[in-house]
C-alpha positions in Angstrom: 20.6 204.8 155.9 18.5 207.9 156.5 19.4 207.7 160.2 23.2 207.6 159.3 22.6 210.6 156.9 20.9 212.6 159.6 23.7 211.7 162.1 26.4 212.8 159.6 24.5 216.1 158.8 24.2 216.7 162.6 27.9 216.3 163.1 28.7 218.7 160.2 26.3 221.3 161.6 27.7 220.8 165.1 31.3 221.4 163.8 30.2 224.5 161.9 28.5 225.8 165.1 31.7 225.1 167.0 33.6 227.2 164.5 30.9 229.9 164.9 31.5 229.7 168.7 35.2 230.4 168.2 34.4 233.5 166.0 31.7 234.8 168.4 33.9 234.3 171.5 36.8 236.2 169.9 34.4 239.0 169.0 32.8 239.1 172.4 36.2 239.3 174.1 37.3 242.1 171.8 34.2 244.0 172.7 34.8 243.4 176.4 38.3 244.8 176.0 36.8 248.1 174.6 34.7 248.7 177.7 35.5 252.0 179.4 35.5 250.2 182.7 38.9 248.7 181.7 40.6 252.1 181.5 41.9 252.1 185.1 43.4 248.7 184.8 45.0 249.7 181.4 46.5 252.8 182.9 48.0 250.9 185.9 49.7 248.5 183.5 51.0 250.9 180.8 54.5 252.4 180.7 53.4 256.0 180.8 56.9 257.2 181.2 58.0 255.6 178.0 55.0 257.1 176.1 55.5 260.6 177.4 59.3 260.7 177.5 60.9 263.3 175.1 57.4 264.7 174.1 56.5 268.4 174.3 53.5 267.6 176.6 55.8 265.9 179.1 58.2 268.8 179.2 55.3 271.3 179.5 53.6 269.2 182.2 56.7 268.9 184.3 57.5 272.6 183.9 54.0 273.7 184.9 53.8 271.5 187.9 57.3 272.6 189.1 56.3 276.2 188.6 53.4 276.0 191.1 54.0 278.6 193.9 52.9 276.5 196.9 55.7 273.9 196.9 59.4 273.6 196.4 59.6 269.9 195.5 61.3 268.9 192.3 58.8 266.8 190.3 60.0 264.5 187.6 58.2 262.6 184.9 58.6 259.3 186.9 56.8 261.0 189.8 53.9 261.9 187.5 53.7 258.4 186.2 53.6 257.0 189.7 50.9 259.5 190.6 48.7 258.6 187.6 49.1 254.9 188.2 47.8 255.1 191.8 44.5 253.3 192.2 42.6 256.5 193.2 43.9 258.5 190.2 43.5 255.8 187.6 40.0 255.1 188.9 39.2 258.8 188.6 40.4 258.9 185.0 38.3 255.9 184.3 35.3 257.7 185.9 35.9 260.7 183.6 35.9 258.5 180.5 32.7 256.8 181.8 31.1 260.3 181.9 32.3 260.9 178.3 30.9 257.5 177.2 27.6 258.2 178.9 27.4 261.6 177.2 28.3 260.0 173.8 25.5 257.4 174.2 23.1 260.3 174.9 24.4 262.0 171.7 25.7 265.0 173.8 28.7 265.6 171.6 29.5 269.0 173.1 30.1 267.4 176.5 33.3 268.4 178.3 34.6 268.8 181.8 34.0 272.2 183.5 36.2 274.0 186.0 33.9 272.9 188.8 34.2 269.3 187.6 38.0 269.5 187.7 38.0 271.1 191.1 35.8 268.3 192.4 38.3 265.8 191.0 41.2 267.7 192.7 39.3 267.5 196.0 38.9 263.7 195.6 42.6 263.3 194.9 43.9 265.5 197.7 45.8 262.7 199.5 47.6 261.7 196.3 48.3 265.3 195.3 49.7 266.0 198.8 52.1 263.0 198.4 53.1 264.3 194.9 53.9 267.8 196.0 54.9 266.9 199.6 52.7 269.7 200.7 49.4 270.0 202.7 47.0 271.6 200.2 44.7 274.5 201.0 41.6 275.4 199.0 43.6 278.2 197.3 46.2 275.5 196.3 43.4 273.3 194.9 42.1 276.2 192.7 45.6 276.9 191.4 46.0 273.2 190.5 42.7 273.3 188.7 43.7 276.3 186.7 47.0 274.8 185.9 45.5 271.6 184.6 43.0 273.5 182.6 45.9 275.5 181.1 47.7 272.3 180.2 44.8 270.3 178.8 42.2 273.0 177.9 39.1 271.1 179.2 36.7 273.4 177.4 38.2 272.3 174.1 38.0 268.6 174.9 34.5 268.1 173.7 33.5 264.7 172.3 33.0 266.1 168.8 36.3 268.0 169.0 38.3 264.9 170.1 36.8 262.8 167.4 37.5 265.5 164.7 41.1 265.8 165.8 41.6 262.1 165.8 39.8 261.7 162.5 37.3 259.1 163.8 34.0 258.6 162.2 31.2 258.9 164.8 29.6 255.5 163.8 32.8 253.6 164.7 32.8 254.3 168.5 29.0 254.3 168.5 29.0 250.6 167.4 32.0 249.6 169.6 30.9 251.4 172.8 27.2 250.5 172.5 26.3 247.8 175.1 23.7 246.4 172.6 26.6 245.1 170.4 28.1 243.2 173.4 24.7 241.9 174.5 23.9 240.8 170.9 27.1 238.8 170.5 26.6 237.3 174.0 23.1 236.2 173.2 24.3 234.7 169.9 26.9 232.6 171.8 24.2 231.3 174.2 21.9 230.4 171.2 24.7 228.7 169.4 25.7 226.7 172.5 22.0 225.6 172.9 21.9 224.5 169.3 25.0 222.4 169.8 23.5 220.7 172.8 20.2 220.1 171.0 22.0 218.5 168.1 23.9 216.2 170.5 21.2 215.3 173.0 22.2 211.6 172.7 25.9 212.4 173.0 26.1 215.1 175.6 29.9 214.6 176.1 30.4 215.6 172.5 28.4 218.8 173.0 30.8 219.7 175.9 33.8 218.9 173.6 32.5 220.9 170.7 31.9 223.9 173.1 35.2 223.6 174.9 37.6 223.3 172.0 36.6 226.8 170.5 36.9 228.3 173.9 40.4 227.0 174.4 41.5 228.1 170.9 40.1 231.6 171.4 41.8 231.8 174.8 45.1 230.6 173.4 44.8 233.2 170.6 44.4 236.0 173.0 46.9 234.6 175.4 49.6 234.3 172.7 48.9 237.7 171.3 49.1 239.3 174.8 52.3 237.5 175.7 54.0 238.5 172.4 53.0 242.2 172.5 53.1 242.6 176.2 56.1 240.5 177.4 58.3 240.3 174.4 58.0 243.5 172.4 61.6 243.1 171.2 60.4 240.2 169.0 58.4 242.7 167.0 59.9 245.1 164.5 59.1 248.5 162.9 55.7 249.9 163.5 54.5 247.0 165.7 57.4 247.5 168.1 56.7 251.2 168.4 53.0 250.5 169.0 53.7 248.0 171.7 54.5 250.8 174.2 51.0 252.1 173.9 49.3 248.8 174.1 51.1 247.3 177.1 48.1 247.9 179.4 45.7 246.5 176.9 47.9 243.4 176.5 47.7 242.9 180.3 43.9 242.6 179.9 44.3 240.4 176.7 46.4 237.9 178.7 43.9 237.9 181.5 40.9 237.2 179.2 43.0 234.6 177.4 43.6 232.8 180.6 39.9 232.9 181.6 38.8 231.6 178.2 41.3 228.8 178.2 40.3 227.8 181.7 36.6 227.8 180.7 37.4 225.6 177.7 39.5 223.2 179.8 36.6 223.0 182.3 34.2 222.0 179.5 36.6 219.3 178.2 37.2 217.9 181.7 33.4 217.7 182.0 33.3 215.9 178.7 36.0 213.4 179.8 34.2 212.7 183.1 30.9 212.1 181.4 32.5 209.6 179.0 34.2 207.8 181.9 30.9 207.6 183.8 29.1 206.3 180.8 31.7 203.6 180.2 31.7 202.7 183.9 27.9 202.4 183.8 28.1 200.1 180.7 30.6 197.9 182.5 28.4 197.7 185.5 25.3 196.8 183.4 27.3 194.0 181.7 28.4 192.5 185.0 
């Protein structure tokens, strides 16, 4: 009787740990989505034209670029979108945000790009800028572009503290979300929970794989469904959610990707479970014969 009671308690605890795996996996994936390293991918999969269209910034940006003295090309918003979404430019923007994140983690809230920083970025992007303007850039042209960008965006005013104040964000929120310690902490909890599931099922290892695989599949399907609805079928949404979908298209691309990876991982664990059970049954049949 005591043995049956222990077995029943072990099953209940295993199920609870499986639910915990689902929660932790969803949390871990959400933290992965917030990594600054994802910025370049998000930019390349976001409809920037739709976001900027009919805004004052778009009008001012197009006007300023077309007013540059060294070219006579007519630049449109669609050209700017194509420029921003090139691999080199999106990676450069991601690098800038990485610098901001590094400064934030070092508590340097007054960090901002300097004119020299921007000029260095312009030098790095010369091939892409030359394609945009259809003009071979000189050093004088690069300096003009730097000044124009500074005039449009005011880099000296884009300090970390200033951005957070304008956005109304409490400093503790990004500190918790950006910190790698949070990601590592949740990852370690997932590993510990998986180990506990396997320890509780040492005599039934296939069940351990099943209890680990099911929450992985469910969390993957959750992210996959969310990504498909927001990213592929925004017309199914209404009101505020529909208006927000234009800003989250790039993020939803990543959500779908992570959903596929989690689902595939869960399926792999369940396939291992099925194979182990088949091998166990085959072994029993062999022993009987």
